[in-house]
MARPA-931766 format. One line per 8 residues: their letters; for each residue x negated, y negated, z negated of C-alpha. Coordinates in Angstrom, 2 decimals. Example, Ala and Ser with C-alpha at 12.3 -4.5 7.8 and 13.67 -1.06 7.14 Angstrom:
residues 2
as	-12.30 4.50 -7.80 ~ -13.67 1.06 -7.14
END
This chain:
residues 693
mtvtsikk	-69.67 -122.11 -23.63 ~ -68.11 -121.56 -20.23 ~ -68.13 -118.27 -18.35 ~ -70.33 -119.94 -15.69 ~ -72.87 -120.93 -18.34 ~ -72.85 -117.41 -19.69 ~ -73.58 -116.03 -16.23 ~ -76.49 -118.45 -15.74
inliasll	-78.03 -117.46 -19.05 ~ -77.63 -113.78 -18.24 ~ -79.16 -114.30 -14.78 ~ -82.20 -116.09 -16.20 ~ -82.64 -113.39 -18.85 ~ -82.35 -110.66 -16.23 ~ -84.89 -112.28 -13.89 ~ -87.28 -112.63 -16.80
alfllslt	-86.71 -109.00 -17.64 ~ -87.45 -107.96 -14.06 ~ -90.76 -109.84 -14.16 ~ -91.73 -108.36 -17.50 ~ -90.90 -104.86 -16.33 ~ -93.89 -105.13 -13.99 ~ -96.21 -105.64 -16.95 ~ -97.90 -102.73 -18.66
gfaqnfts	-96.53 -102.08 -22.12 ~ -99.08 -102.15 -24.88 ~ -99.59 -99.75 -27.72 ~ -98.48 -100.89 -31.11 ~ -98.91 -99.62 -34.59 ~ -95.45 -98.15 -35.16 ~ -95.36 -96.66 -38.65 ~ -91.81 -96.83 -40.03
snlpivii	-88.19 -97.69 -39.31 ~ -84.84 -98.16 -40.98 ~ -83.58 -95.86 -38.19 ~ -84.28 -92.18 -37.61 ~ -87.58 -91.50 -35.82 ~ -87.72 -88.93 -33.02 ~ -91.16 -87.51 -32.20 ~ -91.41 -85.39 -29.03
ttdinpvt	-94.55 -83.53 -28.02 ~ -94.53 -81.56 -24.77 ~ -96.58 -78.39 -24.46 ~ -99.98 -78.37 -22.80 ~ -99.89 -77.84 -19.07 ~ -102.30 -74.97 -18.42 ~ -103.24 -76.45 -15.04 ~ -104.16 -79.94 -16.18
gqpyeipd	-104.99 -79.26 -19.81 ~ -102.82 -82.26 -20.72 ~ -99.28 -82.45 -22.15 ~ -96.62 -81.84 -19.54 ~ -95.30 -84.94 -17.82 ~ -91.51 -85.00 -18.18 ~ -89.94 -84.56 -14.71 ~ -86.40 -85.07 -13.43
epkvpgnm	-86.06 -81.30 -13.43 ~ -86.66 -78.62 -14.52 ~ -86.95 -79.09 -18.25 ~ -90.44 -78.68 -19.65 ~ -91.04 -77.05 -23.05 ~ -91.97 -79.02 -26.11 ~ -91.34 -79.64 -29.77 ~ -89.16 -82.27 -31.41
kvifrpdg	-89.15 -83.64 -34.92 ~ -86.34 -85.89 -36.15 ~ -87.35 -87.82 -39.23 ~ -84.39 -88.89 -41.31 ~ -84.50 -89.16 -45.08 ~ -81.28 -87.68 -46.52 ~ -80.80 -90.57 -48.95 ~ -80.74 -93.07 -46.09
srnyvsdq	-83.92 -94.80 -47.18 ~ -86.70 -95.92 -44.85 ~ -88.28 -93.36 -42.53 ~ -92.02 -93.11 -41.88 ~ -93.95 -91.57 -39.02 ~ -96.07 -89.89 -41.66 ~ -92.92 -88.05 -42.81 ~ -93.30 -85.73 -39.79
ntaaylny	-95.14 -83.20 -41.94 ~ -92.69 -83.30 -44.86 ~ -90.01 -80.63 -44.40 ~ -87.53 -82.36 -46.72 ~ -87.44 -85.38 -44.43 ~ -87.07 -83.51 -41.12 ~ -83.53 -83.41 -39.82 ~ -84.78 -81.21 -36.98
ngrigiet	-88.12 -79.55 -36.35 ~ -88.09 -77.10 -33.48 ~ -88.38 -76.25 -29.84 ~ -86.77 -78.13 -26.98 ~ -86.65 -78.28 -23.21 ~ -86.72 -81.86 -21.93 ~ -86.30 -83.69 -18.60 ~ -85.62 -87.21 -17.43
rgstsqml	-82.05 -87.98 -16.44 ~ -79.91 -90.74 -14.99 ~ -79.63 -92.30 -11.55 ~ -81.23 -95.70 -10.97 ~ -82.30 -95.81 -14.63 ~ -84.93 -93.17 -13.84 ~ -86.78 -95.79 -11.78 ~ -87.41 -97.93 -14.85
pkkpyglt	-90.61 -97.56 -16.90 ~ -88.55 -96.66 -19.97 ~ -87.02 -93.30 -19.14 ~ -83.76 -91.74 -20.33 ~ -84.02 -88.06 -21.32 ~ -81.85 -84.99 -21.44 ~ -82.87 -82.22 -23.81 ~ -81.80 -78.80 -25.00
trlsdnvs	-82.60 -77.54 -28.49 ~ -84.02 -74.01 -28.22 ~ -85.12 -71.10 -30.34 ~ -88.77 -70.14 -30.65 ~ -88.52 -67.94 -27.53 ~ -88.20 -71.19 -25.50 ~ -85.22 -69.69 -23.66 ~ -82.29 -69.15 -26.05
nnnvsilg	-80.19 -72.18 -26.94 ~ -80.30 -73.33 -30.54 ~ -77.01 -74.82 -31.71 ~ -77.85 -77.27 -34.46 ~ -76.40 -80.32 -36.13 ~ -78.58 -83.37 -35.57 ~ -78.16 -86.63 -37.47 ~ -74.73 -85.59 -38.72
mpsendwi	-73.29 -84.74 -35.30 ~ -71.59 -81.34 -34.87 ~ -73.76 -78.37 -33.89 ~ -74.63 -78.01 -30.21 ~ -77.70 -77.58 -28.02 ~ -77.27 -80.21 -25.26 ~ -78.33 -83.77 -26.16 ~ -79.22 -87.07 -24.53
lnalayda	-81.66 -89.82 -25.39 ~ -79.97 -92.89 -23.92 ~ -82.58 -95.51 -22.98 ~ -80.01 -98.36 -22.96 ~ -80.98 -99.33 -19.41 ~ -80.02 -102.69 -17.86 ~ -78.52 -103.93 -21.12 ~ -80.47 -106.61 -22.94
slirdyls	-77.93 -106.59 -25.77 ~ -78.74 -102.88 -26.40 ~ -75.23 -102.31 -27.76 ~ -72.77 -102.06 -24.85 ~ -72.68 -98.27 -24.57 ~ -72.74 -97.77 -28.32 ~ -69.94 -100.29 -28.88 ~ -67.73 -98.88 -26.11
yylsreig	-68.00 -95.27 -27.30 ~ -67.19 -96.43 -30.81 ~ -64.11 -98.34 -29.66 ~ -62.87 -95.36 -27.67 ~ -63.08 -93.17 -30.78 ~ -61.41 -95.86 -32.84 ~ -58.34 -95.81 -30.60 ~ -58.08 -92.04 -30.95
nystrgvy	-60.04 -90.46 -28.11 ~ -63.10 -88.27 -27.99 ~ -66.21 -90.03 -26.78 ~ -69.78 -88.95 -27.26 ~ -71.15 -89.64 -30.72 ~ -74.55 -91.24 -30.97 ~ -77.09 -92.49 -33.51 ~ -79.66 -95.22 -32.92
cevivngd	-83.26 -94.03 -33.28 ~ -86.81 -94.94 -32.30 ~ -88.71 -92.54 -30.09 ~ -92.33 -91.46 -29.65 ~ -93.22 -89.18 -26.71 ~ -96.68 -87.60 -26.65 ~ -98.01 -90.29 -28.96 ~ -96.53 -93.16 -26.95
ykglytfm	-93.96 -95.38 -28.65 ~ -90.98 -95.57 -26.25 ~ -88.69 -97.90 -28.16 ~ -85.03 -97.93 -29.17 ~ -82.68 -95.17 -27.98 ~ -79.40 -93.61 -28.97 ~ -79.59 -89.88 -29.70 ~ -76.21 -88.75 -28.44
ekikidtd	-73.99 -85.89 -27.38 ~ -73.66 -84.80 -23.79 ~ -70.14 -84.46 -22.39 ~ -69.48 -80.75 -22.66 ~ -66.78 -78.15 -23.34 ~ -67.11 -77.30 -27.00 ~ -64.81 -77.11 -30.02 ~ -66.27 -80.35 -31.42
rlnmvklt	-66.60 -82.14 -28.08 ~ -64.01 -81.41 -25.38 ~ -62.02 -78.67 -27.08 ~ -61.09 -76.59 -24.05 ~ -61.43 -73.09 -22.60 ~ -64.67 -72.31 -20.80 ~ -63.90 -70.83 -17.40 ~ -65.77 -67.79 -16.17
tsdntlpn	-66.24 -66.69 -12.57 ~ -63.53 -64.05 -13.12 ~ -60.83 -66.63 -13.99 ~ -59.33 -66.81 -10.52 ~ -55.62 -66.10 -11.06 ~ -52.87 -67.78 -13.04 ~ -52.67 -68.66 -15.87 ~ -56.44 -68.53 -16.48
ltggyitk	-57.09 -70.44 -13.26 ~ -55.48 -73.56 -14.76 ~ -58.46 -74.54 -16.92 ~ -60.61 -75.74 -18.42 ~ -62.32 -78.11 -16.04 ~ -64.50 -81.20 -16.23 ~ -64.57 -83.19 -13.00 ~ -66.09 -86.56 -12.23
adkttggd	-65.97 -89.30 -9.64 ~ -69.60 -90.28 -9.26 ~ -72.70 -90.83 -7.16 ~ -74.43 -87.81 -5.68 ~ -77.89 -88.90 -6.78 ~ -77.99 -86.12 -9.35 ~ -78.27 -83.57 -6.57 ~ -74.86 -81.98 -7.03
pvawtmps	-72.82 -81.68 -3.83 ~ -69.59 -83.57 -3.21 ~ -66.65 -81.26 -3.89 ~ -64.12 -83.45 -2.09 ~ -63.37 -87.10 -1.38 ~ -60.31 -89.24 -1.95 ~ -59.40 -92.60 -0.39 ~ -59.49 -95.89 -2.24
yagvnglv	-58.10 -99.35 -1.50 ~ -61.63 -100.71 -0.96 ~ -61.44 -101.07 2.82 ~ -60.72 -98.63 5.62 ~ -63.88 -96.63 4.90 ~ -63.50 -96.63 1.16 ~ -63.91 -93.12 -0.21 ~ -64.47 -91.75 -3.71
dyihenpk	-66.73 -88.73 -4.19 ~ -65.62 -86.05 -6.64 ~ -68.09 -83.61 -8.17 ~ -67.55 -80.47 -10.24 ~ -69.09 -80.88 -13.68 ~ -67.77 -77.72 -15.33 ~ -67.87 -75.15 -13.91 ~ -71.09 -76.28 -12.25
psevttqq	-71.05 -76.59 -8.45 ~ -73.22 -73.48 -8.22 ~ -70.77 -71.50 -10.35 ~ -67.30 -72.72 -9.39 ~ -65.33 -70.17 -7.36 ~ -63.32 -70.94 -4.26 ~ -60.07 -70.35 -6.14 ~ -61.12 -72.69 -8.96
hnyirnhf	-62.28 -75.39 -6.53 ~ -59.00 -75.19 -4.62 ~ -56.90 -75.30 -7.77 ~ -58.45 -78.42 -9.31 ~ -58.76 -80.21 -5.93 ~ -55.11 -79.48 -5.17 ~ -54.11 -80.78 -8.58 ~ -55.80 -84.12 -7.85
mgfqtamn	-54.30 -84.24 -4.38 ~ -50.84 -83.40 -5.68 ~ -51.18 -86.16 -8.25 ~ -52.15 -88.66 -5.54 ~ -49.23 -87.54 -3.36 ~ -46.83 -88.16 -6.24 ~ -48.36 -91.60 -6.78 ~ -48.10 -92.47 -3.08
tqnaslid	-44.32 -92.19 -3.35 ~ -44.12 -93.36 -6.98 ~ -42.50 -90.05 -7.88 ~ -41.92 -90.38 -11.63 ~ -39.58 -87.39 -11.90 ~ -39.86 -85.37 -15.11 ~ -39.42 -82.26 -12.97 ~ -42.14 -82.63 -10.34
gfptmidi	-43.45 -86.21 -10.56 ~ -46.78 -87.58 -11.72 ~ -45.80 -87.58 -15.44 ~ -45.72 -83.76 -15.30 ~ -49.27 -83.65 -13.88 ~ -51.27 -86.03 -16.07 ~ -51.59 -86.83 -19.74 ~ -50.38 -90.40 -19.52
psfidfmi	-51.78 -91.63 -22.87 ~ -55.31 -90.61 -21.83 ~ -55.03 -92.52 -18.55 ~ -53.71 -95.56 -20.40 ~ -56.51 -95.51 -22.97 ~ -59.14 -94.91 -20.30 ~ -57.93 -97.96 -18.40 ~ -57.74 -100.08 -21.53
inefasnv	-61.32 -99.40 -22.65 ~ -62.78 -99.84 -19.15 ~ -60.73 -102.94 -18.41 ~ -61.40 -104.43 -21.84 ~ -65.11 -104.06 -21.06 ~ -64.60 -105.00 -17.36 ~ -66.76 -102.01 -16.45 ~ -68.02 -102.51 -12.89
dayqfstf	-68.58 -98.75 -12.41 ~ -65.18 -97.70 -13.73 ~ -62.99 -95.49 -11.55 ~ -65.66 -95.05 -8.83 ~ -68.70 -93.81 -10.76 ~ -69.30 -92.02 -14.07 ~ -65.55 -91.46 -14.27 ~ -64.75 -88.15 -15.94
fhkdrggk	-61.55 -86.11 -16.03 ~ -60.79 -82.90 -17.89 ~ -58.01 -80.34 -17.85 ~ -57.50 -77.50 -20.30 ~ -55.87 -74.17 -19.53 ~ -52.12 -74.69 -19.32 ~ -52.55 -78.40 -19.93 ~ -52.30 -81.65 -18.02
lragpiwd	-55.07 -83.54 -16.26 ~ -56.64 -86.05 -18.65 ~ -58.78 -89.11 -17.99 ~ -62.09 -89.39 -19.80 ~ -64.23 -89.27 -21.77 ~ -65.55 -92.73 -20.97 ~ -69.17 -92.78 -19.86 ~ -71.97 -95.18 -18.94
lnltygnd	-70.65 -98.61 -19.94 ~ -73.84 -100.65 -19.74 ~ -72.61 -102.88 -16.89 ~ -69.82 -104.36 -18.95 ~ -68.79 -107.36 -21.07 ~ -70.17 -109.78 -18.43 ~ -73.33 -107.80 -17.66 ~ -74.28 -106.59 -14.19
lffwgfdr	-77.32 -105.90 -12.01 ~ -77.89 -109.60 -11.46 ~ -81.44 -109.12 -10.15 ~ -79.97 -107.02 -7.31 ~ -77.44 -109.70 -6.48 ~ -74.43 -108.17 -8.25 ~ -72.04 -110.17 -10.41 ~ -68.80 -108.22 -10.94
shpnvwqf	-67.99 -107.97 -14.65 ~ -65.66 -110.93 -15.01 ~ -63.19 -111.62 -17.85 ~ -60.35 -112.44 -15.43 ~ -60.12 -109.49 -13.00 ~ -58.73 -105.97 -12.87 ~ -61.61 -103.66 -12.06 ~ -59.29 -101.13 -10.40
nysdnrgs	-58.44 -103.83 -7.85 ~ -61.72 -105.73 -7.53 ~ -64.94 -105.43 -5.53 ~ -65.90 -102.14 -3.87 ~ -65.71 -99.92 -6.95 ~ -61.97 -99.47 -7.20 ~ -61.79 -95.71 -7.50 ~ -59.05 -93.55 -6.03
kfwknlyd	-55.76 -95.11 -5.03 ~ -53.90 -93.53 -7.92 ~ -55.40 -96.01 -10.39 ~ -53.73 -99.00 -8.78 ~ -50.63 -96.91 -8.06 ~ -50.34 -96.19 -11.77 ~ -50.61 -99.87 -12.64 ~ -47.92 -100.64 -10.05
nptfkcyl	-45.51 -98.15 -11.62 ~ -43.18 -100.23 -13.85 ~ -42.88 -97.63 -16.61 ~ -46.59 -96.87 -16.74 ~ -47.43 -100.57 -16.80 ~ -44.91 -101.10 -19.58 ~ -46.60 -98.48 -21.75 ~ -50.01 -99.86 -20.79
akrwnela	-48.95 -103.29 -22.03 ~ -47.38 -101.83 -25.15 ~ -50.54 -99.90 -26.03 ~ -52.78 -102.92 -25.40 ~ -50.70 -105.12 -27.68 ~ -50.81 -102.49 -30.43 ~ -54.59 -102.19 -30.20 ~ -55.33 -105.91 -29.84
asggplsn	-52.99 -107.04 -32.62 ~ -54.44 -108.62 -35.74 ~ -56.42 -105.96 -37.57 ~ -56.27 -103.63 -34.57 ~ -59.45 -101.96 -33.26 ~ -59.51 -104.16 -30.14 ~ -58.73 -107.43 -31.88 ~ -61.44 -110.06 -31.55
asvtakid	-62.14 -109.98 -35.28 ~ -62.56 -106.20 -35.39 ~ -64.78 -106.03 -32.31 ~ -66.90 -108.95 -33.49 ~ -67.36 -107.36 -36.90 ~ -68.59 -104.13 -35.27 ~ -70.98 -106.08 -33.07 ~ -72.42 -107.88 -36.10
etvnlise	-72.77 -104.60 -37.99 ~ -74.55 -102.96 -35.05 ~ -76.89 -105.91 -34.43 ~ -77.85 -105.91 -38.09 ~ -78.62 -102.18 -37.88 ~ -80.95 -102.45 -34.89 ~ -82.41 -105.95 -35.42 ~ -85.75 -104.65 -36.64
avqrenqr	-86.10 -102.16 -33.76 ~ -85.11 -104.83 -31.22 ~ -88.33 -106.70 -31.96 ~ -90.44 -103.62 -31.29 ~ -88.41 -102.84 -28.17 ~ -89.13 -106.30 -26.82 ~ -92.80 -106.03 -27.66 ~ -93.03 -102.68 -25.89
wgtigyhp	-91.06 -103.45 -22.74 ~ -90.47 -107.20 -22.62 ~ -86.89 -106.78 -21.37 ~ -84.89 -108.40 -24.13 ~ -85.90 -112.00 -24.46 ~ -84.04 -113.86 -27.18 ~ -81.59 -111.24 -28.46 ~ -79.19 -113.58 -30.34
thiytmks	-78.39 -115.34 -27.06 ~ -77.27 -112.09 -25.46 ~ -75.04 -111.33 -28.43 ~ -73.55 -114.82 -28.51 ~ -72.70 -114.81 -24.80 ~ -71.23 -111.31 -25.10 ~ -68.96 -112.40 -27.96 ~ -67.83 -115.44 -25.99
wilaritw	-67.08 -113.27 -22.99 ~ -65.04 -110.80 -25.10 ~ -62.88 -113.60 -26.49 ~ -62.17 -114.81 -22.94 ~ -61.36 -111.27 -21.87 ~ -58.93 -110.68 -24.72 ~ -57.17 -113.95 -23.92 ~ -56.78 -112.94 -20.27
lntnlnny	-55.53 -109.45 -21.08 ~ -53.03 -110.85 -23.56 ~ -51.63 -113.05 -20.79 ~ -51.47 -110.27 -18.22 ~ -50.21 -107.45 -20.46 ~ -47.43 -109.12 -22.40 ~ -44.29 -107.52 -20.99 ~ -43.34 -104.27 -22.69
qncanpgi	-39.78 -104.92 -23.82 ~ -38.38 -102.09 -21.68 ~ -40.43 -99.48 -23.54 ~ -40.73 -101.15 -26.92 ~ -38.19 -98.94 -28.69 ~ -37.91 -95.55 -26.96 ~ -35.36 -93.09 -28.29 ~ -37.11 -90.51 -30.46
pslviski	-35.13 -87.30 -31.08 ~ -34.99 -85.78 -34.56 ~ -37.25 -82.81 -33.88 ~ -39.20 -81.62 -36.91 ~ -42.21 -79.31 -37.05 ~ -40.87 -77.03 -39.78 ~ -43.07 -73.90 -39.86 ~ -46.70 -73.25 -38.93
hyhpksaq	-48.35 -69.84 -38.93 ~ -51.92 -70.89 -38.11 ~ -53.85 -68.00 -39.71 ~ -51.76 -64.82 -39.92 ~ -52.88 -61.66 -41.66 ~ -53.73 -58.67 -39.51 ~ -50.89 -56.18 -39.06 ~ -51.16 -52.60 -37.88
gfskddle	-51.27 -52.52 -34.10 ~ -51.35 -56.34 -33.76 ~ -54.14 -58.87 -33.50 ~ -53.71 -61.51 -36.19 ~ -54.15 -64.39 -33.72 ~ -51.31 -63.01 -31.60 ~ -48.93 -63.37 -34.56 ~ -49.22 -67.16 -34.67
fieitnhs	-46.24 -69.42 -34.17 ~ -44.98 -72.97 -34.56 ~ -41.35 -73.67 -35.42 ~ -39.60 -76.86 -34.32 ~ -36.13 -77.68 -35.67 ~ -33.54 -80.01 -34.20 ~ -32.57 -81.92 -37.34 ~ -29.59 -83.65 -35.75
detvdltg	-26.07 -83.08 -34.48 ~ -27.09 -83.80 -30.89 ~ -28.42 -81.42 -28.26 ~ -31.98 -82.48 -27.32 ~ -33.23 -82.23 -23.76 ~ -36.84 -81.01 -23.98 ~ -37.79 -81.73 -20.38 ~ -41.24 -83.32 -20.24
fyikelgi	-42.08 -82.76 -23.91 ~ -45.48 -81.24 -24.63 ~ -48.10 -80.52 -27.27 ~ -50.37 -83.51 -26.80 ~ -53.71 -82.80 -28.50 ~ -56.43 -80.58 -27.07 ~ -56.72 -77.25 -28.88 ~ -53.56 -75.56 -27.65
syqfppns	-51.48 -76.38 -24.58 ~ -47.75 -76.17 -24.06 ~ -45.33 -78.03 -21.80 ~ -41.60 -77.47 -22.22 ~ -40.02 -76.26 -18.98 ~ -37.62 -78.50 -17.04 ~ -33.98 -78.45 -18.15 ~ -34.72 -76.73 -21.45
fvvpraai	-33.02 -77.97 -24.61 ~ -32.38 -77.19 -28.23 ~ -28.88 -77.33 -29.66 ~ -27.97 -79.14 -32.90 ~ -29.50 -77.78 -36.12 ~ -31.22 -74.94 -34.23 ~ -34.85 -73.90 -34.53 ~ -37.14 -72.78 -31.72
rlasnadv	-40.48 -71.02 -31.97 ~ -43.56 -71.37 -29.83 ~ -45.88 -68.37 -30.05 ~ -49.49 -67.67 -29.15 ~ -48.35 -64.36 -27.62 ~ -44.69 -64.10 -26.65 ~ -44.75 -60.32 -26.13 ~ -46.27 -59.67 -29.55
fqqfygfs	-43.88 -62.14 -31.14 ~ -40.92 -60.23 -29.68 ~ -42.27 -56.88 -30.90 ~ -43.24 -58.05 -34.37 ~ -40.44 -60.47 -35.28 ~ -37.60 -58.79 -33.40 ~ -36.46 -61.68 -31.18 ~ -37.89 -63.75 -28.36
afgqytry	-40.02 -66.84 -28.78 ~ -38.88 -69.97 -26.94 ~ -42.25 -70.24 -25.22 ~ -45.93 -69.32 -25.35 ~ -48.72 -71.82 -25.84 ~ -52.21 -71.37 -24.47 ~ -55.08 -70.44 -26.81 ~ -54.88 -70.15 -30.58
lsnksyni	-54.38 -72.55 -33.49 ~ -57.47 -73.45 -35.49 ~ -57.87 -71.51 -38.73 ~ -59.22 -74.66 -40.37 ~ -57.37 -77.74 -39.18 ~ -55.44 -78.97 -36.16 ~ -53.26 -81.95 -35.42 ~ -50.00 -80.66 -33.89
vlsdvwgn	-48.57 -83.58 -31.95 ~ -45.21 -83.17 -30.23 ~ -44.84 -85.90 -27.62 ~ -42.52 -86.93 -24.85 ~ -43.89 -87.27 -21.34 ~ -44.91 -90.93 -21.82 ~ -46.83 -90.23 -25.00 ~ -44.23 -91.32 -27.55
iidevryf	-44.88 -89.19 -30.61 ~ -41.83 -87.22 -31.71 ~ -43.45 -85.44 -34.65 ~ -46.98 -84.91 -35.88 ~ -48.54 -82.65 -38.52 ~ -52.24 -82.25 -39.24 ~ -52.65 -79.19 -41.42 ~ -55.74 -78.05 -43.32
dsspwpsq	-56.85 -74.72 -44.75 ~ -57.96 -76.30 -48.01 ~ -56.37 -77.97 -51.03 ~ -54.01 -79.77 -51.39 ~ -52.51 -77.70 -48.54 ~ -51.16 -74.30 -49.71 ~ -54.16 -71.95 -49.54 ~ -52.05 -68.76 -49.42
adgngpyl	-51.19 -69.60 -45.81 ~ -54.85 -69.28 -44.85 ~ -55.08 -65.65 -43.70 ~ -53.22 -64.04 -46.59 ~ -49.91 -63.35 -44.85 ~ -47.59 -66.27 -45.64 ~ -47.00 -69.16 -43.24 ~ -46.59 -72.86 -43.91
klidldld	-42.94 -73.77 -44.44 ~ -41.53 -77.26 -44.78 ~ -39.61 -77.34 -48.06 ~ -36.90 -79.63 -46.73 ~ -36.36 -81.10 -43.28 ~ -35.86 -84.55 -44.79 ~ -39.32 -84.58 -46.36 ~ -42.36 -86.24 -44.81
nslpqswi	-44.05 -83.29 -43.14 ~ -47.37 -85.13 -42.84 ~ -47.83 -84.69 -46.59 ~ -49.27 -81.41 -47.92 ~ -46.92 -81.45 -50.94 ~ -43.98 -81.13 -48.54 ~ -45.10 -77.61 -47.60 ~ -45.18 -74.22 -49.29
asndqlvs	-46.63 -70.85 -48.34 ~ -43.68 -68.64 -47.45 ~ -43.14 -64.91 -46.82 ~ -39.51 -65.37 -45.78 ~ -38.43 -63.15 -42.90 ~ -38.43 -65.04 -39.63 ~ -35.04 -65.11 -37.89 ~ -33.92 -66.75 -34.67
ipeseint	-31.11 -68.62 -36.49 ~ -31.58 -69.67 -40.12 ~ -30.08 -66.99 -42.38 ~ -28.26 -69.66 -44.35 ~ -26.09 -70.31 -41.27 ~ -25.25 -66.69 -40.43 ~ -21.99 -64.91 -41.39 ~ -20.24 -67.67 -43.31
glnlypnp	-16.50 -67.09 -43.19 ~ -16.15 -65.59 -39.70 ~ -15.26 -62.02 -38.72 ~ -16.57 -61.04 -35.26 ~ -15.84 -57.64 -33.66 ~ -16.65 -55.29 -32.04 ~ -20.34 -55.63 -32.77 ~ -22.12 -54.31 -30.74
asssitlr	-19.81 -55.35 -27.91 ~ -19.60 -54.69 -24.19 ~ -17.13 -56.96 -22.38 ~ -15.39 -59.08 -25.03 ~ -15.54 -60.12 -28.67 ~ -12.74 -61.11 -31.04 ~ -13.00 -63.83 -33.67 ~ -10.93 -63.85 -36.84
snseivsy	-11.11 -66.51 -39.51 ~ -9.13 -67.84 -42.46 ~ -9.71 -71.36 -41.17 ~ -8.68 -72.76 -37.82 ~ -11.48 -72.75 -35.24 ~ -11.81 -75.86 -33.06 ~ -14.61 -74.85 -30.67 ~ -17.34 -72.29 -30.15
eildvlgr	-20.76 -71.92 -28.50 ~ -22.71 -68.79 -27.56 ~ -26.49 -69.11 -27.61 ~ -29.30 -66.74 -26.71 ~ -32.23 -66.01 -29.00 ~ -34.08 -68.99 -27.55 ~ -31.32 -71.30 -28.73 ~ -30.12 -71.99 -25.18
lliqgmai	-26.43 -72.67 -24.72 ~ -24.78 -70.06 -22.45 ~ -21.02 -70.32 -23.07 ~ -18.89 -72.91 -24.80 ~ -15.18 -73.42 -25.16 ~ -12.23 -74.71 -27.18 ~ -10.33 -72.44 -29.55 ~ -7.25 -74.75 -29.78
nstlftid	-7.08 -74.53 -33.58 ~ -6.69 -70.77 -33.61 ~ -7.61 -68.29 -36.34 ~ -7.68 -65.32 -33.95 ~ -8.76 -65.19 -30.31 ~ -10.90 -63.21 -27.85 ~ -13.84 -64.34 -25.74 ~ -14.89 -62.73 -22.46
vnelnpdt	-18.64 -61.88 -22.59 ~ -18.71 -59.61 -19.59 ~ -21.28 -61.78 -17.78 ~ -23.84 -61.60 -20.60 ~ -26.79 -59.26 -20.19 ~ -27.57 -56.67 -22.87 ~ -29.36 -58.60 -25.63 ~ -28.88 -60.31 -28.98
yflkarft	-26.79 -63.50 -29.15 ~ -25.42 -66.01 -31.64 ~ -21.92 -67.40 -31.79 ~ -21.53 -70.78 -33.43 ~ -17.98 -71.73 -34.44 ~ -16.77 -75.13 -35.60 ~ -13.72 -75.43 -37.91 ~ -11.10 -78.16 -38.29
dgatsvsk	-12.71 -79.38 -41.53 ~ -16.04 -79.96 -39.71 ~ -17.78 -76.89 -41.14 ~ -19.70 -74.52 -38.86 ~ -20.43 -70.82 -38.91 ~ -22.97 -68.75 -37.00 ~ -22.66 -65.00 -36.36 ~ -25.12 -62.67 -34.70
fviln	-23.87 -60.09 -32.21 ~ -25.30 -57.63 -29.70 ~ -24.24 -56.81 -26.15 ~ -24.78 -53.22 -25.02 ~ -24.83 -51.79 -21.50
END
């Protein structure tokens, strides 16, 4: 079937849907479902004596029951009075939500789970999703396939990003069967959603001012004011509206508004000049992998709203600006608002450079950057390869699985609203469109040779103190640290490297490096680290490590993973490291540190240079010293290096095969240092010395 034929079928189906929308839905005897059943009953309005109508805002009080048999068997409306079958039974506040979708007879809803006082939030797990209080009932508007949002969110998670989790369900509101919905998470700052810091109105100076934020490019139909605008390439009057999502527009301070706006503007300025410097260019401002994945999912789906509307960004404290999570992908995979004359979701266009919804200029600027485009192509080819999550076979299998899950509810949905028509046709045309899209993307993203094999330095995550034991005068969280060892004979430039995953944030400063075989430590509190361990940490990350599990990902600026360890606080990981004092220690640097058996719980004293390398055949005096030090050895010394406690090289020189010579250290400040000597036989020796006033 040709793309033109697909469009004609979709147009006919959409026109039929528009006609049927004008018809009054009829009641039906809905008694059971293979899906969870959500029953919502709003409180009685004391003025009318009838249940509250659900408005756009504010939320009205009510009760919600979620029927879901724990064994996965069929659910019955009559189960609403059986406690064992109620996944949730409690108070809520509920309102309608959405933009144009609110105009449709079938309404989308936003709801908050509440305690019995009807005011306090009630954080609960619903249908297996992590505990929270803000939820959405997605009405699947404008999508006769009923799967586009659900599929897109799934694919985004499959490629490694957070996107809102959701579960299909059937909904009854005040005794009226409303049809098929997805009960889903709302985009929100939370440990199990966007794991970031929540800003308060007092966070107005650095470093707290740096995050966390959620910002979106979107319509203003929700009532929130435009925070600022940015130009696009969609004509001389093309502008993109940006809106504060968190903090809310009514809560964001002037300092916070200025900081996040200036970050976007600085990013666009760097893109205008294609400044890709690792010192002050766009790679230092944004998390490149998130922008790549955001583009891939939205372009794969040919999302007509991408970049201009429902386009979210987030930035954690101390972290980079990230694109996502993806949101609102119903006008995708060949679907559009055909009955309003729109036809924009084609399999052979770039949405960032097509129609009026192009978004800010930086999207096209990114694509035009040769290195970014190389990594975009590389990532696409990884994901679309045979067996990959975006391969045609994998996507088709998920579509078939989803259609099978909702097939029974689709019939009732069509009976209630008359908007579906013949569902298999929608699925067939969608599959055909996806195959055409994959073919086009394969043709246009096939050049990634220049970034296919990036050089990855031999840096190893070698110690993790994720749950220290309290010590007198010190908070246990402030005693955390991560050790990274240079397991090579080459000095590694750390410029642009960063901790990639949300949870903690750290970016290595420009022109920092780690010398061969040296270890550096990143601490949660550098001052406490210095006091407790007796030497300085290399740097301080923002926030604290999870006491349960966290994926520490050390990445270069383009997203190439240098090392990665996901630890856990439970077996087979060493349990003694979970709050009992010891830290996780890699047994040997040559072991696979992703495996729990490669780690032990250790109480070894932490030193700035491994003790095994200190004082091995070298006599250094005086120690402490003031202006010079003398080296004496039985073996001839070829060269030497003096490093500070951070492992930074300060002085280096040749010894000209001498066994006795003096080094001028008059320019060194009072502190602790290490001298690393290399002998004619290739052996090395490290000695610790102190400079006094």
